[in-house]
PALOKE-798007 format. One record per atom (N, C-alpha, C): residue in three letters; x, y, z. Coordinates in pm, whole numbers, plus 50000, padded with zeros to 5 digits. Each point is the difference from the previous one (the first is absolute). Layout:
N
AlaXYZ ...
END
This chain:
438
Met500854988050000 Met499155012050000 Met500885012550000 Glu499605010049922 Glu500765012549993 Glu499275011150075 Val500795009350051 Val499455011650071 Val500695012649948 Phe499355011450022 Phe500635013049976 Phe500455005650133 Lys501225005150006 Lys500505007750113 Lys500115014549953 Ile499325009050067 Ile499915013949955 Ile500435009450112 Glu501005008349969 Glu500375010850093 Glu499225012449959 Gly499105004350085 Gly499115010949965 Gly500575013850027 Gly499225010249965 Gly500375013850028 Gly500995005949902 Val500204993649884 Val500965004749901 Val499265007749891 His500485011949969 His499405007749890 His500554994749867 Leu499104998049905 Leu500374994249872 Leu499995010749891 Lys500674997149890 Lys500015009649890 Lys500344992849870 Gly499285003549894 Gly500324994249871 Gly498784997949913 Glu500214992449893 Glu498954997249903 Glu499634985150005 Val498724997249982 Val499554986149992 Val499154998549874 Ile500084988449940 Ile499184996849883 Ile499004989550042 Pro498705002949991 Pro499014990050043 Pro500024987749911 Gln499734988650059 Gln499924987449926 Gln498714999749917 Gly499914990049913 Gly498764997849928 Gly498884996050095 Ala498785002949961 Ala498854998150089 Ala499674985250019 Lys500074995650124 Lys499694986150033 Lys498594996249958 Asn499025008350035 Asn498604996449974 Asn499674999849851 Glu500675008449923 Glu499824999449855 Glu500674987449944 Ala501204997150046 Ala500754988649947 Ala499244987050019 Leu499344998450114 Leu499244987750025 Leu498924997949893 Gln499335010949959 Gln498974998949897 Gln500614997749862 Ile501015008049967 Ile500604999749868 Ile500624986349971 Leu500664994250100 Leu500634987049980 Leu498974989149972 Cys498845000750067 Cys498954990149975 Cys499445001449859 Ala500005012249946 Ala499435002649868 Ala500804993549888 Val501274996250025 Val500794993749893 Val499414986649961 Leu499154994150087 Leu499374987149971 Leu498925001049893 Leu499625012349963 Leu498905002049906 Leu500404998349854 Thr501294999149973 Thr500454999349860 Thr501164990149986 Pro500084993249884 Pro501154991449976 Pro501225007949950 Glu499825012849973 Glu501095008149946 Glu500875005950111 Arg501175005049961 Arg500965005350097 Arg499525013350058 Val500165001250130 Val499675012450071 Val501265004550075 Thr500405012449979 Thr501165005650070 Thr499515009950106 Ile500484998250121 Ile499605008850111 Ile501255005950063 Asn499995013250015 Asn501135007250059 Asn499625006150135 Asn501015002550082 Asn499855006150132 Asn499274990850098 Ile500244987049990 Ile499444990450096 Ile500825000750129 Pro499365001850115 Pro500775000850126 Pro500564986350038 Asp501225000150053 Asp500664987650043 Asp499684997950148 Ile498794994850026 Ile499534997950136 Ile499424985950011 Ile499854995150122 Ile499634986150022 Ile498674996549933 Asp498965008050020 Asp498684996649945 Asp500024999049848 Ile500705009149935 Ile500064999849854 Ile500834988349951 Asn501124997250067 Asn500844988849959 Asn499274986650017 Lys499174999150103 Lys499184987850018 Lys499034998249884 Leu499385011049956 Leu499054999249890 Leu500704996449869 Ile501185005749976 Ile500774996549880 Ile500354985150002 Lys500404995050116 Lys500314985650012 Lys498774991549973 Leu498845004350052 Leu498754992749977 Leu499684999449850 Leu500185011349931 Leu499755000349855 Leu500944990449928 Gly501244999550043 Gly500964990749941 Gly499574985550019 Asn499504996950119 Asn499534986350028 Asn498754996549919 Leu499275010149958 Leu498834997949915 Leu500404997749854 Gly501265001849970 Gly500474997849863 Gly500295012749923 Val499865011650063 Val500305012649931 Val501525000949980 Lys500415003549878 Lys501425001849970 Lys500405014050044 Ile501015000650085 Ile500405012750060 Ile501465002849970 Glu500285012149957 Glu501385004249973 Glu500255013350069 Lys501045000450082 Lys500365012550065 Lys500935007849909 Leu499605012449965 Leu500785008349909 Leu500985009050074 Gly499695003150123 Gly500815009150080 Gly499265002750129 His500545008950083 His499345002750127 His498585005349976 Gly499024992750049 Gly498615004449990 Gly499344997749865 Ser500724994249903 Ser499444998049866 Ser499974985149965 Tyr498834995349959 Tyr499814985949965 Tyr499144998949875 Thr500164988749929 Thr499014996249898 Thr499314987250047 Phe498724998849964 Phe499194988550037 Phe499304994949874 Gln499974986949982 Gln499264994249888 Gln499214988050050 Ser498685001249993 Ser499104989850054 Ser499404991649888 Asp500874994249916 Asp499514992149886 Asp499904985150032 Glu500524995750116 Glu499934986050038 Glu499644998850148 Val498865005850037 Val499575000050140 Val499534986050040 Asn500484995350114 Asn499614986950053 Asn498885001950102 Val498755000049951 Val498865002550089 Val499874988950104 Gly500504988249969 Gly499944988850094 Gly500755002850130 Tyr500985009149995 Tyr500765003450121 Tyr499095005550109 Leu498865005949959 Leu499105006150097 Leu499424989850098 Glu499994987249962 Glu499384989850085 Glu501024992050078 Thr501245004650004 Thr501054992950072 Thr500145005250144 Glu500574991650085 Glu500255004050138 Glu501025011350006 Ala500954999949906 Ala501025010649997 Ala499335013549978 Phe499035000649909 Phe499325012749974 Phe499185004450121 Lys499354990550068 Lys499215003750118 Lys500885006950104 Lys501224995050015 Lys500925006150097 Lys500525013349950 Glu500405000449873 Glu500605012149943 Glu498985011349986 Gly498834996949946 Gly498965010149980 Gly499455005350131 Gly500024991650103 Gly499465004250129 Gly500915009350078 Ser501245001849953 Ser500955008450075 Ser499995014549955 Leu499165003249901 Leu500055013349939 Leu498615005249971 Arg499685011750053 Arg498685005949979 Arg499725002849851 Gly500985004849929 Gly499805003849861 Gly499734988449907 Ser500204987650047 Ser499774988549914 Ser498544998849957 Ile499085006250073 Ile498584999549963 Ile499795005549860 Met500865009049953 Met499765006649872 Met500464991949879 Ile500504987750022 Ile500254991449885 Ile498704993349954 Val498985000050087 Val498764992649970 Val499275006149880 Gly499845013249996 Gly499285006549891 Gly500624997049863 Pro501325002349983 Pro500624997049872 Pro499914985349960 Leu500214990850097 Leu499934985749969 Leu498584995949961 Leu499025005250071 Leu498604997149969 Leu499655004949861 Ala500445012149966 Ala499685005949870 Ala500634992249885 Arg501244996050019 Arg500744994049888 Arg499894984849993 Phe499904993550117 Phe500024985450002 Phe498714993850054 Gly499065008350043 Gly498714994950044 Gly499964994950142 Lys501095001750074 Lys499984995950141 Lys501125006850076 Gly499745001950129 Gly501005006150086 Gly499794995450142 Tyr501084996450069 Tyr499924995250138 Tyr500995007850085 Ile499695000950128 Ile500895007250090 Ile499754995550144 Pro501064997650078 Pro499814997850143 Pro499735013350068 Lys499504999550122 Lys499765012550073 Lys501315007750007 Pro500045012349944 Pro501275007349993 Pro500485004750136 Gly501335001550011 Gly500605005050123 Gly500165015049995 Gly501115004950060 Gly500255014550001 Gly499965005750140 Asp499775012950010 Asp500015007050129 Asp498894995150092 Lys500294999650128 Lys499004996850102 Lys499435013150054 Ile499135006149919 Ile499475013250037 Ile498494999650012 Gly499444987850006 Gly498554998750009 Gly499474992249881 Arg498714997650001 Arg499374992049896 Arg500055007349866 Arg500384992749896 Arg500075005849866 Arg499184990849909 Arg498765003649980 Arg499054991349932 Arg500284998849851 Leu499604988549945 Leu500214997249859 Leu498694999649922 Asp498895003050068 Asp498694998849937 Asp499885008149871 Thr500545012149999 Thr499885008749882 Thr500604993249877 His501154993550017 His500654993149888 His499074989449942 Phe499544991050087 Phe499274988449952 Phe498585003349955 Glu499385009950063 Glu498695004349953 Glu500115005949859 Gly501115006949973 Gly500235005349866 Gly500154988949898 Phe500774989550034 Phe500184988749908 Phe498674992949975 Ile499214998450106 Ile498694993549985 Ile499115008249907 Asn500055013350013 Asn499225008749911 Asn500404998149854 Leu501274996649978 Leu500494997949863 Leu499714985949950 Gly499344991950083 Gly499584986749956 Gly500814988450054 Ala500935002550092 Ala500824989250055 Ala499244992650110 Lys500334987250016 Lys499474992150111 Lys501045000250112 Phe499535001950122 Phe500895001750116 Phe499924987850090 Arg501154996050052 Arg499994989450103 Arg501075003250105 Tyr499754994950120 Tyr500905003050112 Tyr500134987750088 Asn501224995350018 Asn500294988750088 Asn500375005550137 Arg499064998650096 Arg500225005950132 Arg501144993550076 Glu500214987049978 Glu501074993150072 Glu501375005449961 Asp500205002149869 Asp501305004749951 Asp500055015249981 His498875006950025 His499915014449972 His500455002749856 Phe499434992449907 Phe500425000749859 Phe498825004749915 Tyr500235010849924 Tyr498965006049918 Tyr500184995949854 Gly498894998749928 Gly500084996849859 Gly498885006549921 Val500305004449878 Val498995005049907 Val500264993649864 Glu498934996349933 Glu500124993349871 Glu498985005549901 Ala500415001549876 Ala499125004549892 Ala500484993549871 Pro499754986849984 Pro500534992849884 Pro499505005349866 Asp498835006349999 Asp499465005549875 Asp500325014949983 Gly500845005350086 Gly500385014049990 Gly499145009150085 Leu500465012250021 Leu499305010050080 Leu499155008849909 Val498945005550059 Val499095008749926 Val499885013250075 Gly500115011149928 Gly499925013250061 Gly498725002050080 Ala500075008550101 Ala498855002450088 Ala500115013950060 Asp498865005050051 Asp499995012450076 Asp500104996550147 Met500875006850072 Met500134996950142 Met500285012650082 Leu499494999950121 Leu500255010550099 Leu500764993450113 Leu501265003650018 Leu500824993650102 Leu499535003950140 Asp500044990450092 Asp499565002950137 Asp501015008450076 Glu501235000649951 Glu501015009150056 Glu501005003349889 Ala500625011750011 Ala500945004449897 Ala501374993750025 Ser500034986849994 Ser501234992450025 Ser500975001749884 Val501265003750031 Val501005001849895 Val500334986749935 Thr500344990050082 Thr500364987149942 Thr498784993249938 Gly498825001950060 Gly498784994549943 Gly499705005949864 Thr500115013249989 Thr499775006549870 Thr501024995249897 Ala501274999250040 Ala501054995449908 Ala499704986049949 Asn499614991150089 Asn499734986249963 Asn498834999149903 Ile498935007550028 Ile498824999949914 Ile500325005949862 Val500755010849998 Val500385006249872 Val500824990249916 Met500964993350064 Met500844990649925 Met499184988249947 Ala498974996050073 Ala499124989449950 Ala499125005049886 Ala499515012450012 Ala499015005249905 Ala500595003649865 Val501315002849993 Val500575004649872 Val499914989349891 Leu499934987250039 Leu499894989249902 Leu498604993749999 Ala499055006150074 Ala498624994850001 Ala499275004049872 Lys498934992749968 Lys499205003449882 Lys499045011350036 Gly500045010749921 Gly499075011050023 Gly500525010550095 Lys499095008350048 Lys500355011850080 Lys499804997650150 Thr500955004950077 Thr499904999650147 Thr500075014350052 Thr499125003250094 Thr500115012850070 Thr500234997150148 Val500955007050057 Val500344998350141 Val499825013450069 Tyr498955000950084 Tyr499715012350074 Tyr500494998550143 Asn500385011150062 Asn500685000050130 Asn501364993249989 Ala500605001549883 Ala501354994749978 Ala501025008450074 Ala501074993650044 Ala501135007650055 Ala500645008149887 Cys500565011550034 Cys500605008449894 Cys501385005050040 Glu500684992850092 Glu501365003550038 Glu500925000949878 Pro501085007950007 Pro500945000749888 Pro500514986349955 Tyr500164990650096 Tyr500494986849963 Tyr498994992749912 Leu498725001650031 Leu498964994049918 Leu499955006849863 Gln500185013249999 Gln500075007149872 Gln501164994949916 Gln501134997650064 Gln501164994749928 Gln499714986449938 Leu499324991550077 Leu499624986849948 Leu499135001449876 Cys499005008750008 Cys499105002049886 Cys500755005349878 Lys500925009450023 Lys500795005549889 Lys500874989249936 Met500594991450085 Met500814989149948 Met499144990449917 Leu498834996350052 Leu499114990849927 Leu499565006049867 Asn499695013050001 Asn499625006649874 Asn501154999749899 Ser501235001650049 Ser501154999449909 Ser500214986049944 Met499434989950069 Met500084986149954 Met498844996649906 Gly499075009549982 Gly498884997549909 Gly498654999450066 Ala499935002050133 Ala498715000150069 Ala499265012949967 Asn498715000250033 Asn499165011749974 Asn499315004050130 Ile500685008150079 Ile499505004450130 Ile499835015149997 Thr498835004850034 Thr499765014450009 Thr499535003550141 Gly500095013050032 Gly499655004650135 Gly501154999050097 Val501224997949948 Val501184998350086 Val500205012550084 Gly500154998350130 Gly500155011250093 Gly498705003650069 Ser498884994149955 Ser498715002450064 Ser499564987350072 Asn498845000650068 Asn499514988150068 Asn498994992249916 Leu499935003349870 Leu499164992449907 Leu500854996049880 Leu500354987249994 Leu500814994749891 Leu499124992549902 Thr500255001949871 Thr499314992549896 Thr501034992249921 Ile499794986949990 Ile500964991249936 Ile499314992549886 Glu500465002349880 Glu499534992449884 Glu500974988349981 Gly499494987950014 Gly500884988449991 Gly500624998549862 Val501244995049998 Val500704997349875 Val500404985249998 Glu500374995249882 Glu500334985849987 Glu501374996550055 Lys500955009349987 Lys501354997050048 Lys500745013050031 Leu501054998850077 Leu500865011250034 Leu501424997249951 Gly500745010649971 Gly501384998649956 Gly500985004450107 Gly501265000849962 Gly501045004150093 Gly500075015250015 Cys500865004850089 Cys500165014450021 Cys501265002550082 Val500325012950013 Val501055004650091 Val499335009350099 His500254997950129 His499335008050103 His501015004050107 Arg499845012450050 Arg500855004750110 Arg499135002850123 Ile500414994650113 Ile499265001450126 Ile500285013650063 Leu498965006050056 Leu500115013050067 Leu500904999250123 Pro500555011350045 Pro500655000250132 Pro498974997350109 Asp500454993950108 Asp499104995550106 Asp499575011750089 Met498715003649992 Met499515011450079 Met500104997450150 Ile499904987350040 Ile500084996750143 Ile501435002150049 Glu500984996049919 Glu501375002450040 Glu500315014950001 Ile499465007349904 Ile500205014649997 Ile499485006250128 Gly498794996150042 Gly499455004950126 Gly500854996150119 Ser500594988149993 Ser500884995450109 Ser501255008850011 Trp500585003849884 Trp501185008750002 Trp499655013950051 Ile498805005049966 Ile499575013150053 Ile499924999450152 Gly499364989450051 Gly499874998450145 Gly501344998650068 Leu500894992549938 Leu501354998250055 Leu500745013350009 Ala499935008049893 Ala500685012949999 Ala499505009050113 Ala498675000450019 Ala499425008650103 Ala500414995450140 Met499874986950026 Met500274994850134 Met501465001450041 Thr500924998949902 Thr501425001150031 Thr500535014149977 Arg499085009249961 Arg500355014049970 Arg501195000649904 Ser499824992949889 Ser501064998549899 Ser499625006949870 Glu501015003349923 Glu499805006049868 Glu500144989149893 Ile498894996749939 Ile499984988949904 Ile499285004249873 Thr500544996049887 Thr499345001749871 Thr499584986349948 Ile498734998749968 Ile499484987549943 Ile499855002349850 Lys500724992249921 Lys500105002349856 Lys498864993349922 Asp499585006749892 Asp499114993949900 Asp498814993050063 Val499145007650068 Val498924994150079 Val498694998449923 Ser499935005349877 Ser498744999949923 Ser498915007350078 Trp500185013050016 Trp499115008550080 Trp498534998049964 Glu499724998549870 Glu498594999349959 Glu499304987650052 Asn500774990350048 Asn499404987750052 Asn500054999050152 Leu500335010950068 Leu500074999850147 Leu498685004050066 Gly499095006049924 Gly498695003550057 Gly500115009250120 Val499314996450109 Val499945008650119 Val501184997950095 Ile500894990749968 Ile501084996450094 Ile500815012250043 Pro500525008449908 Pro500775011650045 Pro499215009250094 Asn498735002249969 Asn499205009250083 Asn499714994450138 Val499884986850013 Val499804994150133 Val501225002650087 Phe501194998349943 Phe501215002950079 Phe500125014950029 Arg499555008449909 Arg500005014550027 Arg499075003450116 Lys498894992750013 Lys499085002350113 Lys500684997050134 Leu500984991249997 Leu500784997250121 Leu501055010750026 Gly500095009849910 Gly500965010950016 Gly501324997649932 Ile500084989349919 Ile501264996649934 Ile500135008249871 Thr501175006049984 Thr500285007749878 Thr500574990749894 Leu499385000049885 Leu500574992749887 Leu499805008149873 Glu501055000849922 Glu500015008349880 Glu500024991549874 Lys499275004549900 Lys500024993649869 Lys501125006349918 Arg500994992149964 Arg501115004749918 Arg500074991349876 Gly499345004849894 Gly499864991549883 Gly499134988150037 Asp500534987949982 Asp499264988150041 Asp500564994250129 Asp500775008250073 Asp500584995750128 Asp499235006250117 Ile500174993950117 Ile499505005950126 Ile501225003550085 Phe500075012550043 Phe501075004450090 Phe499415002550138 Ile500554993350102 Ile499575002150138 Ile501165006350076 Pro499855012550046 Pro501105006550073 Pro500094994950144 Glu501095003450067 Glu500124996650143 Glu498905007350078 His499294992650082 His498985006250086 His500605002350139 Ile500965009350004 Ile500735002650125 Ile499055004250111 Asp498995008049966 Asp499045004750100 Asp498774991050010 Gly500074988049940 Gly498884990750007 Gly498935003249897 Tyr498824994650022 Tyr498875002249908 Tyr498705000150082 Glu499125009349962 Glu498785002350078 Glu498774995649922 Val499174992150066 Val498784994649939 Val499005011249974 Lys499394999749882 Lys498945009649969 Lys498674994350050 Thr499245008250072 Thr498684995650046 Thr498985002149888 Asp498814994450019 Asp498915002849907 Asp499615014750010 Ile499195004849905 Ile499625014149996 Ile499385004750131 Asp499194991450062 Asp499335003850125 Asp500874997850123 Gly501264996149979 Gly500924998250112 Gly499994986150060 Ser499174990949947 Ser499944986550055 Ser501224991949958 Ile500224989050069 Ile501184991749979 Ile500054994749856 Leu501195000149943 Leu500184994849865 Leu499744985049999 Thr499184995449906 Thr499754985749981 Thr500564995949865 Ile500804989550000 Ile500524994449875 Ile499474985849989 Ala499234997549895 Ala499364987049980 Ala500304994849861 Asp499964986849986 Asp500214993949869 Asp498684999449923 Ala500134998949867 Ala498834999249913 Ala500454994849865 Pro499094994149921 Pro500384995849864 Pro500495012149920 Trp500894997449905 Trp500535010649914 Trp498855007549934 Pro500065013449996 Pro501175008650026 Pro500175004150147 Gly499384992750093 Gly500235002650141 Gly501394995350042 Phe500305001350129 Phe501344997050052 Phe500174984950016 Thr501104994849949 Thr500234985650003 Thr500204994750142 Pro499374988750034 Pro500174994350134 Pro501434995750027 Asp500794997349896 Asp501374995350020 Asp500925010650059 Leu499565012750001 Leu500845010550057 Leu499535004750138 Leu498924994550050 Leu499525004650132 Leu500984996650112 Ser500674988549989 Ser501004996550102 Ser501145010150001 Ile500395004649881 Ile501075010049990 Ile499535013250061 Val498805004349964 Val499455012550053 Val499924999550153 Leu499604988550052 Leu499864998750146 Leu501345002050070 Val501064993649948 Val501295001350067 Val500545014249985 Val499795006349886 Val500445013849980 Val499285009450096 Ala498734997250027 Ala499215008650090 Ala500514999750143 Thr500764989650038 Thr500474999150139 Thr500955011250036 Gln500645006449900 Gln500925011050029 Gln499505013449946 Ala498755000449955 Ala499445012649952 Ala499625009050118 Lys499805012749968 Lys499435009350099 Lys498505000249975 Gly499244993850091 Gly498564998949982 Gly499564985550005 Asp498704997849988 Asp499404986850014 Asp499334995749870 Val499954986949979 Val499424994549877 Val499174987850036 Leu498834998749939 Leu499204987850009 Leu500244991949872 Ile500504988050015 Ile500224990949888 Ile498834990349995 His499334999349886 His498844991149984 His500294990149888 Gln500354987850038 Gln500304989249905 Gln498714991949981 Lys499335002149888 Lys498684994049980 Lys500054985849945 Met501024996749925 Met499954987649921 Met500424987550075 Phe501035000850085 Phe500554988050062 Phe499985001350152 Glu499424990050065 Glu499785001350144 Glu501224996850086 Ser501094995649940 Ser501194996650080 Ser501205008949970 Arg499825009849913 Arg501155007449951 Arg500575009950101 Leu499215004150098 Leu500495009750097 Leu500584993550126 Phe500014986850004 Phe500454993450122 Phe501505001350025 Phe500745005149904 Phe501445001850021 Phe500295012250087 Val498985008150034 Val500275012350075 Val500534997350140 Asp499764987950055 Asp500544997250133 Asp501525000750000 Lys500604996949886 Lys501475000849990 Lys500465014650002 Leu499225008849937 Leu500325014350004 Leu499795005750141 Ile498974995150066 Ile499755004550139 Ile501184995950089 Asp500534987749977 Asp501184995650076 Asp501195009349977 Met500045006549882 Met501105009149968 Met499765014050056 Gly498825002150061 Gly499715013050061 Gly498995008349925 Ala499434994849893 Ala498995007549925 Ala498715001150082 Lys499295011149980 Lys498715002050067 Lys498874996849901 Ile499474988050013 Ile498964995349908 Ile498904993350081 Met498785003649970 Met498844993450061 Met499294992049893 Leu500024986750013 Leu499294991449906 Leu498544999450043 Cys499145006749925 Cys498585000950036 Cys499284986849978 Asp500304993549890 Asp499414987249962 Asp500884994549888 Pro499684988349942 Pro500904994649897 Pro500215008949878 His499155010049982 His500075008149879 His500455014450023 Arg500075004650126 Arg500295014250022 Arg501045001750111 Ala500895009649977 Ala501015003450100 Ala500205015150003 Val500115005650120 Val500325014250016 Val501485001150035 Val500715008149921 Val501435002050022 Val500225014150053 Ile500665000850114 Ile500325012950063 Ile501485002749974 Gly500295009849915 Gly501365002249954 Gly500935005650106 His501264995849995 His501025004550097 His500655013249960 Asp499875004049872 Asp500685011849948 Asp501514999150024 Phe500574987849998 Phe501434997350018 Phe500525004550137 Lys499105003550091 Lys500455003650135 Lys500344987650081 Ser499494988849959 Ser500324987250063 Ser500204989949888 Val501244995949977 Val500274990949888 Val499614985750038 Leu499744991949899 Leu499694986050025 Leu501244992950052 Lys499784989250076 Lys501114992350059 Lys500204987149921 Ala501234996149984 Ala500334987749927 Ala499444987950074 Thr499684989649923 Thr499464987750059 Thr500214988549904 Thr499604988150042 Thr499994988249913 Thr498564997149963 Met499744998149872 Met498624997949955 Met499994990749879 Ser498804995149967 Ser499834990849889 Ser499045006049898 Ser500314998149871 Ser499185005749894 Ser498804990949971 Pro498755004850020 Pro498834991549978 Pro499544999349855 Asp500245010449922 Asp499625000049859 Asp500895010149927 Ile499855000949868 Ile500905008449920 Ile499965014550045 Arg498805005850006 Arg499875014450025 Arg500295003550146 Ala499564991750093 Ala500365002450140 Ala501514998450018 Gly500584990749926 Gly501444997750010 Gly500805012249961 Ile499645006349887 Ile500755011949958 Ile499725011550094 Ser498825000650059 Ser499685010450097 Ser500864998650126 Leu500184987750046 Leu500864997650116 Leu501455003249967 Leu500404997449876 Leu501365003449957 Leu500215015250002 Ile499005007449954 Ile500075014750005 Ile500095004750145 Ala499184994050088 Ala500045003750142 Ala501384997350058 Ala500604988649965 Ala501314996550053 Ala501085009649951 Leu499895004649874 Leu500985009349945 Leu499935013650068 Ser498855003450057 Ser499865012850069 Ser500244998950150 Ala500064987950053 Ala500074997850145 Ala501415002150055 Lys500065001750130 Lys501285001350069 Lys500484986250041 Gly501224996449952 Gly500554986950035 Gly499954990349883 Thr500294987450029 Thr500064989649898 Thr498814990650012 Ser499234999049896 Ser498824991349996 Ser500294987449920 Thr499254989550030 Thr500064987549925 Thr498614997049945 Ile499934997349871 Ile498724996049939 Ile500144985649952 Gln499114991550051 Gln499984985949961 Gln498944997849891 Asn500024987949944 Asn499034996349895 Asn500065009749883 Ile501225003549959 Ile500165010349894 Ile499654994749862 Glu499734987049989 Glu499524994849871 Glu498725007349958 Gln499215004050099 Gln498775007549969 Gln500345013149929 Ile501055006650041 Ile500435012449934 Ile500574996949861 Asp500804989349991 Asp500604996149873 Asp498944995949897 Arg498834996150046 Arg498934996349907 Arg499565012049915 Gly500175012250053 Gly499485011649929 Gly501015010949968 Tyr501224999250057 Tyr500975010849982 Tyr501334994249954 Glu500475004949887 Glu501204994549935 Glu501285005250064 Arg500824990950052 Arg501335003450056 Arg499925012550088 Ile499025000450089 Ile499745012250076 Ile501185004050086 Asp500724990350058 Asp501145003450086 Asp501145006249919 Glu500284994449880 Glu501055005749915 Glu499665014349959 Arg498775002249962 Arg499595013249952 Arg499995010250114 Leu499694995650120 Leu500055009050116 Leu501455003650035 Arg500884990149993 Arg501425002950029 Arg500585009949899 Ala499504999749877 Ala500505009049895 Ala499715014650031 Ile498995002750085 Ile499715013950037 Ile500385002950145 Gly500784991050060 Gly500585002950131 Gly499424992650118 Ala499044991149979 Ala499404992950113 Ala500974989750057 Lys499924997950132 Lys500824989950066 Lys499114987850026 Ile499984991149901 Ile499164988150005 Ile500794988349945 Val499954988850071 Val500674987949952 Val499014988450007 Arg500234990349912 Arg499204987749997 Arg500864989150062 Glu499474993450103 Glu500764989650068 Glu499194987150008 Lys500714988849999 Lys499354987150025 Lys499914997950149 Gln498904994150042 Gln499824997950146 Gln499724985550029 
END
C-alpha cells in the first residue's frame, strides 16, 4: 500500500496543465465499440480508472495502439462479445463505474450487452434505472440475475427509435442511451437529457463518425438512427474538475498559480462559484491566473445578507464533483458557507477528518454542512487520514498542503483513480510531497 507524506504550509508557484477530462474519456472510449473503423483519441488522462477501461476494451478484442502520451488508436473490428459472459469479465467490469457505458454501444451494434454491478466511489447509491429504462424504450429485453448482480439487455432484431422522458438527467445514462440510439431504426427523442460539456463532446464525436444528433447542448436531443458509423479523430477537453481542484489548492495555500489552456467556454459557473468564496482568478487568454491571497479571501453573502449557499445541480448548474473542494476551501475563508450536496448521501462524511485537523464544520445531515471559516487566523493541523473517494481524497490533499506539520494520506489509490501523477506535478510547483510504500 502506498501513502502520501505531505509537509504543509508551503507557498507554491508556477504553471500547471490540466489533464484530459476523466468523465469525458469514460464515455468516448466506450463509443469506439460502435464502429469497426479506426478511432484516434488524444488527451486521454493516464489514470487508474481510464487505464482499467482501456484494458477491458482490449480484453473484448479491441485493437489498441498507443501513439504517444495520451494518444491512442482503437479498432473494434473483431469484438469478442462472448467475453461478456466470462467470470473474468464479471470481475473486471465490476471494478469500474464507467464500465456501464459499454452496454449501449454493444447493444446497438451486436444486439446484446451485459454488465456486472459497477464499482467506483463509495459516495452513496448510484442507480442504473435510467440506463436500462432507456434501453427498454428502444425495444431491448432486460434481465437481472440477483445472485450475481449481473445485468443484461438483448435486442436480436435491432433497436427501434422512441420518444422518452428521462426520470433524471443522468450524464452516464444519457450517454448510454445516445450511443444505443445512434444505430437504432428511426428517430429517438431524449427529453431531460444531461447536457454537460462531456456529453456534448460525445455527441460531436458521434456526429463526426456519421451519426445524426441535433439539440446538442440542450436537454432535448433528437437522434436519427443511421446504419453504420465510421472512424474519426477526437480530442478530449481539459478536466474541469481538476481545474477547480487547482483553483482551490492555490487559494488554500495562498499560492500564485497559472492553469494553462482551460477551455474557458466549457467551465460554466465554476469560476463564479470560486469568486463567491472571495477567490481572485483572472482570465488570461485561455489560462486562469490565481494570485497569492496573502490577505485571505472573504465570502460574499447573498443580496439580503443571508449565508452563502453553494449547492450542486445538473449542468449548467454547479457540478457535484467540486463540492468537496469548495468545502475544504471554505474552512479558511472569512465568513460562513452552507454546502448542500443533493445527489449523494455519503459524500460529505469525510468532513470528520477536516474537523480532526481543526476545521469548524457542522454536519447538519448527510446532505448539508455549515462551514465556519478561520480566515487563516487558525491554520489546520497535520494528521493521518485515509482517502474515501476521488474527490474527497484530493480535498484532503489540499487540506494537508495548507496545514501546519506533516500529514499522511492513506488509500491514495482513490486519488490516483482520478488525478494523473498528482505528486509529481505538485512537486514541480514547489510542494513537499512524497509517495511512500507502507
